[in-house]
C-alpha positions, -999 to +999 in steps of 0.1 A: +704+000+291+742+005+292+738+037+312+715+020+337+739-009+342+768+015+345+750+034+374+740+002+391+776-011+388+790+020+404+765+018+433+772-018+440+809-013+436+806+014+464+787-011+486+813-038+481+841-013+487+825-002+519+821-039+529+857-045+522+868-015+542+847-025+572+860-061+570+896-051+571+890-027+600+870-052+621+885-066+653+872-101+648+878-128+622+885-113+588+875-127+554+881-099+529+880-123+499+842-122+494+839-083+494+870-081+473+855-104+447+822-085+447+841-053+443+861-066+413+830-081+397+810-049+399+839-027+388+843-050+358+806-047+350+808-009+354+838-009+330+820-030+304+788-009+306+809+023+303+825+010+271+791+000+258+777+034+266+806+051+248+800+028+218+763+038+218+773+074+219+798+071+191+775+049+169+739+060+176+709+041+161+702+051+125+671+031+118+648+055+137+613+068+130+624+102+117+649+087+092+623+062+080+597+088+076+619+107+052+619+079+026+602+086-007+599+075-043+629+077-067+656+080-039+688+061-047+709+037-027+733+065-021+705+087-006+696+059+018+732+051+027+737+087+038+709+082+063+713+045+073+749+037+065+760+012+039+734-016+033+742-052+042+748-079+015+715-096+023+689-100+050+695-115+084+680-149+073+661-163+043+628-152+028+609-172+054+626-153+081+616-121+063+580-133+061+580-140+098+589-104+104+561-092+082+584-083+053+569-095+020+590-089-011+569-071-038+559-092-067+573-068-093+607-074-077+605-111-066+595-122-101+627-109-115+652-120-088+672-151-095+677-177-068+700-167-040+704-132-054+690-098-045+698-079-077+689-084-114+702-064-143+679-045-168+666-065-197+669-048-230+638-043-252+640-054-289+624-052-322+626-080-348+625-075-386+620-104-409+629-106-446+607-129-467+610-138-504+631-152-532+662-136-547+660-118-580+675-091-601+670-055-591+635-042-601+624-078-610+588-082-601+577-109-575+612-111-561+632-094-534+646-072-561+612-056-568+605-020-558+592-014-522+568+014-528+532+011-540+530-024-525+553-040-551+567-060-522+604-058-528+635-043-513+645-017-538+640+017-522+628+002-489+627+028-461+629+015-425+623+041-398+633+037-361+621+062-335+641+068-303+623+093-281+616+122-305+645+113-328+635+094-360+661+078-382+655+064-417+675+036-432+670+036-470+680+009-495+703+025-519+718+048-493+726+030-460+726-004-477+721-017-512+702-047-527+724-064-553+713-089-579+707-123-564+708-112-528+689-138-507+667-130-476+696-140-454+720-115-472+694-087-470+689-093-433+727-092-427+730-059-447+701-042-429+716-053-395+750-038-404+734-005-415+713-002-383+742-013-360+764+015-374+740+040-358+749+050-322+714+046-309+709+008-317+727-025-316+715-048-344+724-083-355+714-093-390+710-129-400+719-145-367+726-183-368+693-191-350+671-170-373+691-162-405+663-141-422+658-118-392+673-086-378+673-083-340+675-047-328+682-035-293+688+000-279+724+010-273+720+041-252+718+035-215+690+059-212+668+035-232+676+004-212+648-014-194+611-004-198+621+030-213+631+011-244+596-002-249+586+033-259+607+031-291+591+022-324+599+010-359+580+010-392+583+008-430+578+043-445+573+029-480+541+011-467+527-024-467+552-050-479+547-087-478+584-093-481+592-074-449+578-077-415+582-054-385+576-075-355+547-098-366+531-076-393+538-066-429+514-037-427+542-011-425+525+005-394+545+015-364+554-013-340+567-009-304+599-024-291+590-050-265+605-071-237+623-043-218+625-047-181+641-024-155+669-035-132+657-046-098+674-047-065+666-053-028+687-036-002+687-043+035+696-022+065+694-037+100+705-031+135+706-060+160+700-050+196+725-059+223+718-061+260+743-033+267+733-007+242+721+029+244+684+022+250+660-002+266+647-017+234+655-054+227+639-054+193+660-058+162+652-033+134+653-039+097+645-018+067+639-036+033+639-013+002+631-023-033+646-004-062+634-004-099+658+012-123+680+022-094+651+042-078+632+035-046+599+019-055+589+001-023+598+001+014+590-021+044+603-023+079+602-043+111+610-032+146+608+006+142+582+021+165+557+036+141+519+042+141+497+028+114+492+063+100+530+068+098+535+035+080+508+044+055+523+078+050+557+062+040+539+037+018+522+064-002+555+084-004+573+054-018+549+052-048+554+069-082+530+098-088+509+077-112+507+047-089+500+069-059+471+086-078+458+051-087+459+039-051+442+070-037+415+068-063+409+032-054+406+041-017+382+069-026+359+045-045+361+020-016+352+048+009+322+059-012+310+023-015+314+019+023+295+051+029+267+041+005+264+007+022+261+024+056+235+048+043+215+019+028+216+001+062+205+032+081+177+039+056+165+003+058+165+003+096+145+036+095+120+022+070+116-010+090+109+010+121+083+030+102+066-001+088+064-016+123+042+013+134+016+006+108-017-013+113-021-044+091-045-026+067-021+004+065+009-019+060-009-037+031-018-004+015+018+009+018+033-022+003+008-021-026+017+016-032+054+007-033+048-021-057+030+002-081+057+028-078+084+002-085+065-011-116+060+025-129+098+032-125+107-001-143+082+007-171+097+042-174+133+029-175+123+003-202+106+030-223+137+052-221+160+023-230+137+015-260+137+051-271+175+053-270+177+020-289+154+033-316+173+065-319+204+046-326+189+028-356+193+039-392+162+059-403+149+032-427+154+005-400+137+026-373+107+032-396+104-005-404+105-013-367+078+012-358+056-001-386+061-037-373+051-026-338+020-008-351+008-039-371+014-061-340-006-037-318-034-036-343-035-074-346-036-077-308-064-052-306-084-070-333-079-103-315-090-088-282-122-074-299-131-107-315-127-125-282-152-102-265 
């Protein structure tokens, strides 16, 4: 648009300049003010459009189809900033404005975002241990001092295992911490928490004020923040122990860390069109990108000239490999169902056309034939299902069932004979 206005301004400046020249050279009454004002006005317009054209050349549009088509899953904010420039602090308006542009925030991101914010930090996963029981002397039965092994339900020799990726660490009573005569559940929880907290892989708080008999464990390594931490496990190597729970169970079996959530973020890039810009488009362009764990996970746009196929291509590229496979499989199933429905409709139309050609007698015979064929298929399916059911029974149960059926058949035959 700027280039067009610049050319038009030059043409009209020339026209007004010629008018001014002819006015000054005319022999009659002279009024050079009007052509002079016209010349100044169009020279000014030409100057403004020239500056706008230079601005357009120095800062070309960056939200263009080719750049948008290069977006893909796991890209970072830095990757997109290299293409689009730095993102804006927020969208050009509120969520209703975004919805009006067809930009819907994905649920996995909107559910995590606080009010009036476009970012949320990762939530750490955790595992809770609980100590239950009365204090006692070391090796005293039916107290916390009892042995842990062989289901004696005490703390002596208790082995707690925490697994981080492929790394397993064991915290053994008597080594990393020690049960002393009279230690209460609160004291034991505090000692276990201190022992686990000393390891670089976990942060642990034993006997917190809100739950004095518990140990709350969180991952300490940044690589295990968010949902990654939910893959970690903890269990009791010495087996079932009613004095010690991992998560909600005293079975001693491995239990997952829970509650970890990835960081989420929404970033916005937009270009607002001016009248004097480098093209004839008057449509503002906006790109909204969602990030999970600092990796691109969703992308939406408004104002960029794309076909439906191109939009779908970018959508698929923005999905993780697992989610993309799931979406494609769902589409494949839907296509198969659609094709099957079309095939059924075509077959029915063909059959209806065939039936319409039959005489009343032939039509009745055809329908009777089909009814018998349907009944035969149903009987065959029922017999097959019954055979499979019988095959699944224990031998003695199957024999008893067959005997019951034989007696029933004999009784029905005898009744039928007496009736005759």
